[in-house]
C-alpha positions as CSV (number, residue, x, y, z in Angstrom):
1,M,6.6,-6.8,8.6
2,D,6.2,-3.9,11.0
3,M,4.1,-0.9,10.3
4,N,7.0,1.3,9.1
5,E,8.1,-1.4,6.6
6,L,4.5,-1.7,5.4
7,Y,4.2,2.0,4.9
8,R,7.6,2.0,3.1
9,V,6.8,-0.7,0.6
10,H,3.3,0.8,0.0
11,Q,5.0,4.1,-0.9
12,V,7.5,2.4,-3.1
13,S,4.8,0.6,-5.0
14,I,2.9,3.9,-5.5
15,T,6.0,5.5,-6.9
16,Q,6.7,2.6,-9.1
17,A,3.1,2.7,-10.4
18,S,3.5,6.5,-11.1
19,N,6.8,5.9,-13.0
20,A,5.7,2.7,-14.9
21,A,6.7,2.4,-18.5
22,S,3.6,0.5,-19.5
23,V,-0.1,0.3,-18.5
24,E,0.5,-3.3,-17.5
25,A,3.3,-2.4,-15.1
26,Q,1.2,0.5,-13.7
27,I,-1.7,-1.9,-13.0
28,S,0.7,-4.4,-11.4
29,H,2.4,-1.9,-9.1
30,A,-1.0,-0.2,-8.2
31,G,-2.4,-3.6,-7.3
32,R,0.6,-4.4,-5.1
33,A,0.1,-1.0,-3.4
34,A,-3.6,-1.8,-2.8
35,G,-2.6,-5.0,-1.2
36,Y,-0.2,-3.3,1.1
37,A,-2.9,-0.7,2.0
38,A,-5.2,-3.6,3.0
39,L,-2.5,-5.1,5.1
40,I,-1.9,-1.8,6.8
41,A,-5.6,-1.4,7.7
42,T,-5.8,-5.0,8.9
43,K,-2.7,-4.6,11.1
44,Q,-4.1,-1.3,12.5
45,L,-7.3,-3.0,13.4
46,S,-5.5,-5.9,15.1
47,L,-3.5,-3.4,17.1
48,G,-6.7,-1.9,18.4
49,V,-7.0,1.3,16.2
50,G,-10.6,2.2,16.3
51,H,-10.6,4.0,12.9
52,P,-7.7,2.8,10.8
53,T,-6.0,5.3,8.6
54,S,-7.3,5.3,5.1
55,V,-4.3,4.5,2.9
56,R,-4.8,5.3,-0.8
57,S,-3.0,3.2,-3.4
58,S,-3.0,5.8,-6.1
């Protein structure tokens, strides 16, 4: 996944968490967003970014 796709799916996960109908769904989507945030930071580091962008999952 390229960076744009990672940012996109991260944002979709945040939106889904915000609109979740249950606490369980909210936790699931927020967890997925956190995973994408970690992937974004890891990819930024691998590309030589000295200080990766802090991406919040909620």
